[in-house]
N, CA, C and O atoms as a GROMACS GRO file, in nm:
protein
  268
    1MET      N    1  -2.703  -0.751   0.601
    1MET     CA    2  -2.670  -0.614   0.540
    1MET      C    3  -2.783  -0.599   0.423
    1MET      O    4  -2.806  -0.492   0.366
    2GLY      N    5  -2.851  -0.723   0.394
    2GLY     CA    6  -2.932  -0.680   0.298
    2GLY      C    7  -2.863  -0.702   0.151
    2GLY      O    8  -2.940  -0.681   0.058
    3HIS      N    9  -2.738  -0.740   0.120
    3HIS     CA   10  -2.669  -0.737   0.023
    3HIS      C   11  -2.669  -0.880  -0.056
    3HIS      O   12  -2.635  -0.980   0.007
    4LYS      N   13  -2.705  -0.890  -0.186
    4LYS     CA   14  -2.722  -0.998  -0.229
    4LYS      C   15  -2.595  -1.028  -0.314
    4LYS      O   16  -2.577  -0.954  -0.411
    5LEU      N   17  -2.501  -1.133  -0.289
    5LEU     CA   18  -2.378  -1.160  -0.366
    5LEU      C   19  -2.394  -1.274  -0.481
    5LEU      O   20  -2.477  -1.363  -0.462
    6LYS      N   21  -2.322  -1.274  -0.589
    6LYS     CA   22  -2.364  -1.368  -0.688
    6LYS      C   23  -2.315  -1.530  -0.687
    6LYS      O   24  -2.338  -1.616  -0.772
    7ASP      N   25  -2.236  -1.544  -0.556
    7ASP     CA   26  -2.188  -1.674  -0.551
    7ASP      C   27  -2.182  -1.719  -0.398
    7ASP      O   28  -2.182  -1.637  -0.306
    8ARG      N   29  -2.177  -1.837  -0.381
    8ARG     CA   30  -2.179  -1.887  -0.213
    8ARG      C   31  -2.019  -1.848  -0.161
    8ARG      O   32  -1.984  -1.822  -0.046
    9VAL      N   33  -1.938  -1.854  -0.281
    9VAL     CA   34  -1.804  -1.863  -0.199
    9VAL      C   35  -1.791  -1.670  -0.150
    9VAL      O   36  -1.752  -1.628  -0.041
   10ARG      N   37  -1.838  -1.586  -0.273
   10ARG     CA   38  -1.831  -1.454  -0.213
   10ARG      C   39  -1.943  -1.461  -0.073
   10ARG      O   40  -1.907  -1.414   0.035
   11GLU      N   41  -2.033  -1.503  -0.085
   11GLU     CA   42  -2.105  -1.501   0.047
   11GLU      C   43  -2.052  -1.558   0.167
   11GLU      O   44  -2.088  -1.512   0.276
   12ALA      N   45  -1.971  -1.651   0.160
   12ALA     CA   46  -1.854  -1.677   0.277
   12ALA      C   47  -1.790  -1.595   0.349
   12ALA      O   48  -1.792  -1.596   0.472
   13TYR      N   49  -1.706  -1.486   0.251
   13TYR     CA   50  -1.583  -1.431   0.266
   13TYR      C   51  -1.621  -1.276   0.257
   13TYR      O   52  -1.709  -1.239   0.179
   14PHE      N   53  -1.556  -1.192   0.334
   14PHE     CA   54  -1.554  -1.067   0.334
   14PHE      C   55  -1.464  -1.038   0.235
   14PHE      O   56  -1.353  -1.087   0.253
   15LEU      N   57  -1.485  -0.953   0.106
   15LEU     CA   58  -1.377  -0.949   0.043
   15LEU      C   59  -1.349  -0.770   0.009
   15LEU      O   60  -1.414  -0.705  -0.073
   16ALA      N   61  -1.244  -0.718   0.091
   16ALA     CA   62  -1.260  -0.588   0.100
   16ALA      C   63  -1.189  -0.506  -0.034
   16ALA      O   64  -1.132  -0.573  -0.120
   17ASP      N   65  -1.195  -0.396  -0.041
   17ASP     CA   66  -1.141  -0.343  -0.188
   17ASP      C   67  -1.039  -0.304  -0.142
   17ASP      O   68  -1.030  -0.244  -0.035
   18PRO      N   69  -0.928  -0.340  -0.233
   18PRO     CA   70  -0.799  -0.307  -0.194
   18PRO      C   71  -0.767  -0.151  -0.202
   18PRO      O   72  -0.693  -0.104  -0.116
   19GLU      N   73  -0.817  -0.071  -0.297
   19GLU     CA   74  -0.808   0.060  -0.288
   19GLU      C   75  -0.848   0.139  -0.190
   19GLU      O   76  -0.797   0.251  -0.178
   20GLU      N   77  -0.952   0.091  -0.099
   20GLU     CA   78  -1.001   0.156   0.004
   20GLU      C   79  -0.905   0.112   0.116
   20GLU      O   80  -0.866   0.198   0.194
   21LEU      N   81  -0.863  -0.014   0.130
   21LEU     CA   82  -0.793  -0.040   0.233
   21LEU      C   83  -0.642   0.006   0.198
   21LEU      O   84  -0.559  -0.030   0.282
   22LYS      N   85  -0.593   0.078   0.089
   22LYS     CA   86  -0.450   0.118   0.066
   22LYS      C   87  -0.489   0.272   0.146
   22LYS      O   88  -0.412   0.328   0.224
   23LYS      N   89  -0.632   0.328   0.105
   23LYS     CA   90  -0.627   0.466   0.153
   23LYS      C   91  -0.631   0.453   0.329
   23LYS      O   92  -0.611   0.552   0.399
   24VAL      N   93  -0.653   0.351   0.372
   24VAL     CA   94  -0.676   0.329   0.531
   24VAL      C   95  -0.526   0.320   0.590
   24VAL      O   96  -0.487   0.380   0.690
   25TYR      N   97  -0.450   0.234   0.509
   25TYR     CA   98  -0.306   0.195   0.560
   25TYR      C   99  -0.255   0.328   0.547
   25TYR      O  100  -0.229   0.377   0.657
   26LEU      N  101  -0.228   0.413   0.439
   26LEU     CA  102  -0.182   0.536   0.411
   26LEU      C  103  -0.201   0.593   0.506
   26LEU      O  104  -0.092   0.604   0.562
   27ARG      N  105  -0.306   0.657   0.584
   27ARG     CA  106  -0.339   0.754   0.678
   27ARG      C  107  -0.279   0.705   0.824
   27ARG      O  108  -0.254   0.774   0.923
   28TYR      N  109  -0.268   0.584   0.810
   28TYR     CA  110  -0.199   0.519   0.954
   28TYR      C  111  -0.035   0.485   0.955
   28TYR      O  112   0.026   0.465   1.060
   29ILE      N  113   0.005   0.483   0.868
   29ILE     CA  114   0.151   0.444   0.804
   29ILE      C  115   0.234   0.509   0.923
   29ILE      O  116   0.286   0.429   1.001
   30GLU      N  117   0.249   0.621   0.943
   30GLU     CA  118   0.345   0.729   1.000
   30GLU      C  119   0.327   0.685   1.136
   30GLU      O  120   0.411   0.731   1.214
   31HIS      N  121   0.233   0.601   1.190
   31HIS     CA  122   0.213   0.527   1.327
   31HIS      C  123   0.273   0.408   1.329
   31HIS      O  124   0.263   0.350   1.437
   32LEU      N  125   0.336   0.348   1.238
   32LEU     CA  126   0.375   0.218   1.234
   32LEU      C  127   0.521   0.221   1.229
   32LEU      O  128   0.588   0.316   1.188
   33SER      N  129   0.565   0.110   1.276
   33SER     CA  130   0.736   0.071   1.318
   33SER      C  131   0.724  -0.090   1.251
   33SER      O  132   0.621  -0.155   1.235
   34VAL      N  133   0.862  -0.132   1.218
   34VAL     CA  134   0.900  -0.247   1.223
   34VAL      C  135   1.028  -0.263   1.327
   34VAL      O  136   1.117  -0.179   1.323
   35LYS      N  137   1.032  -0.359   1.407
   35LYS     CA  138   1.150  -0.343   1.496
   35LYS      C  139   1.222  -0.438   1.442
   35LYS      O  140   1.162  -0.538   1.404
   36ASP      N  141   1.376  -0.429   1.426
   36ASP     CA  142   1.445  -0.486   1.370
   36ASP      C  143   1.617  -0.436   1.422
   36ASP      O  144   1.667  -0.328   1.392
   37SER      N  145   1.670  -0.519   1.486
   37SER     CA  146   1.784  -0.461   1.555
   37SER      C  147   1.886  -0.418   1.476
   37SER      O  148   1.971  -0.351   1.535
   38THR      N  149   1.904  -0.441   1.337
   38THR     CA  150   1.983  -0.400   1.260
   38THR      C  151   1.965  -0.278   1.187
   38THR      O  152   2.051  -0.226   1.115
   39ALA      N  153   1.818  -0.221   1.217
   39ALA     CA  154   1.769  -0.110   1.129
   39ALA      C  155   1.732  -0.002   1.221
   39ALA      O  156   1.696  -0.028   1.336
   40GLY      N  157   1.739   0.101   1.182
   40GLY     CA  158   1.719   0.242   1.251
   40GLY      C  159   1.588   0.288   1.221
   40GLY      O  160   1.540   0.248   1.115
   41LYS      N  161   1.504   0.382   1.311
   41LYS     CA  162   1.395   0.426   1.276
   41LYS      C  163   1.406   0.520   1.144
   41LYS      O  164   1.511   0.582   1.124
   42TYR      N  165   1.305   0.530   1.064
   42TYR     CA  166   1.294   0.598   0.966
   42TYR      C  167   1.192   0.726   1.008
   42TYR      O  168   1.083   0.697   1.058
   43SER      N  169   1.224   0.850   0.991
   43SER     CA  170   1.102   0.959   0.998
   43SER      C  171   1.038   0.952   0.889
   43SER      O  172   1.068   0.908   0.778
   44LEU      N  173   0.915   1.016   0.944
   44LEU     CA  174   0.823   1.036   0.829
   44LEU      C  175   0.881   1.088   0.718
   44LEU      O  176   0.873   1.019   0.616
   45ASP      N  177   0.948   1.212   0.709
   45ASP     CA  178   1.012   1.310   0.578
   45ASP      C  179   1.121   1.196   0.519
   45ASP      O  180   1.156   1.221   0.404
   46GLU      N  181   1.171   1.094   0.570
   46GLU     CA  182   1.267   1.001   0.503
   46GLU      C  183   1.190   0.901   0.438
   46GLU      O  184   1.215   0.859   0.325
   47PHE      N  185   1.090   0.862   0.515
   47PHE     CA  186   0.984   0.761   0.459
   47PHE      C  187   0.927   0.825   0.321
   47PHE      O  188   0.898   0.738   0.239
   48ARG      N  189   0.908   0.940   0.285
   48ARG     CA  190   0.835   1.033   0.180
   48ARG      C  191   0.927   1.050   0.103
   48ARG      O  192   0.890   1.094  -0.006
   49GLU      N  193   1.058   1.029   0.116
   49GLU     CA  194   1.133   1.087   0.033
   49GLU      C  195   1.192   0.964  -0.029
   49GLU      O  196   1.247   0.978  -0.138
   50LEU      N  197   1.186   0.819   0.038
   50LEU     CA  198   1.194   0.728  -0.011
   50LEU      C  199   1.054   0.684  -0.095
   50LEU      O  200   1.058   0.591  -0.176
   51GLN      N  201   0.953   0.744  -0.074
   51GLN     CA  202   0.854   0.698  -0.188
   51GLN      C  203   0.873   0.769  -0.303
   51GLN      O  204   0.830   0.712  -0.403
   52ARG      N  205   0.936   0.899  -0.323
   52ARG     CA  206   0.962   1.008  -0.407
   52ARG      C  207   1.028   0.923  -0.500
   52ARG      O  208   0.983   0.901  -0.612
   53GLN      N  209   1.158   0.862  -0.446
   53GLN     CA  210   1.247   0.822  -0.516
   53GLN      C  211   1.186   0.713  -0.602
   53GLN      O  212   1.206   0.710  -0.724
   54ASN      N  213   1.098   0.608  -0.525
   54ASN     CA  214   1.059   0.499  -0.565
   54ASN      C  215   0.981   0.516  -0.677
   54ASN      O  216   0.978   0.427  -0.762
   55LYS      N  217   0.907   0.634  -0.692
   55LYS     CA  218   0.795   0.686  -0.788
   55LYS      C  219   0.890   0.708  -0.906
   55LYS      O  220   0.870   0.663  -1.019
   56LYS      N  221   0.988   0.778  -0.871
   56LYS     CA  222   1.070   0.845  -0.993
   56LYS      C  223   1.126   0.725  -1.053
   56LYS      O  224   1.120   0.719  -1.176
   57LEU      N  225   1.179   0.627  -0.988
   57LEU     CA  226   1.251   0.497  -1.062
   57LEU      C  227   1.150   0.416  -1.133
   57LEU      O  228   1.179   0.360  -1.238
   58CYS      N  229   1.018   0.404  -1.074
   58CYS     CA  230   0.897   0.332  -1.162
   58CYS      C  231   0.895   0.404  -1.288
   58CYS      O  232   0.904   0.341  -1.393
   59ASP      N  233   0.881   0.541  -1.288
   59ASP     CA  234   0.832   0.631  -1.414
   59ASP      C  235   0.969   0.602  -1.485
   59ASP      O  236   0.969   0.601  -1.608
   60ILE      N  237   1.067   0.582  -1.429
   60ILE     CA  238   1.193   0.587  -1.538
   60ILE      C  239   1.189   0.427  -1.604
   60ILE      O  240   1.226   0.420  -1.721
   61VAL      N  241   1.152   0.312  -1.544
   61VAL     CA  242   1.139   0.194  -1.595
   61VAL      C  243   1.018   0.186  -1.688
   61VAL      O  244   1.023   0.135  -1.799
   62SER      N  245   0.906   0.241  -1.634
   62SER     CA  246   0.794   0.232  -1.736
   62SER      C  247   0.825   0.312  -1.880
   62SER      O  248   0.780   0.273  -1.987
   63GLU      N  249   0.905   0.421  -1.864
   63GLU     CA  250   0.957   0.482  -1.999
   63GLU      C  251   1.044   0.367  -2.097
   63GLU      O  252   1.031   0.336  -2.215
   64MET      N  253   1.145   0.314  -1.981
   64MET     CA  254   1.240   0.232  -2.056
   64MET      C  255   1.164   0.110  -2.141
   64MET      O  256   1.211   0.072  -2.249
   65LYS      N  257   1.041   0.054  -2.083
   65LYS     CA  258   0.966  -0.022  -2.151
   65LYS      C  259   0.904   0.010  -2.232
   65LYS      O  260   0.887  -0.078  -2.316
   66LYS      N  261   0.841   0.133  -2.260
   66LYS     CA  262   0.792   0.155  -2.405
   66LYS      C  263   0.884   0.171  -2.497
   66LYS      O  264   0.852   0.146  -2.613
   67SER      N  265   1.011   0.213  -2.470
   67SER     CA  266   1.133   0.206  -2.594
   67SER      C  267   1.110   0.088  -2.647
   67SER      O  268   1.180   0.049  -2.741
   0.00000   0.00000   0.00000
C-alpha cells in the first residue's frame, strides 16, 4: 500500500482503528443474534432501551465518582 510503519511488529500485523470498527459493528448490530436456549430474542427497540438505561447508569456512576 505504500505506507511506512515505525517498527517491524506493526508491519507484521494489521491494527484496526477501534473507533472505526465500533462504527461498523453498530451499523450491523441489529442483524446479529446470540442463540441461547434460556434467552429470548430482543427487538431492536428493546436493545436501544437497554443501551439508553446503560448510558444513564454510567452517567450516574460518573457523577458519583466526582463527589
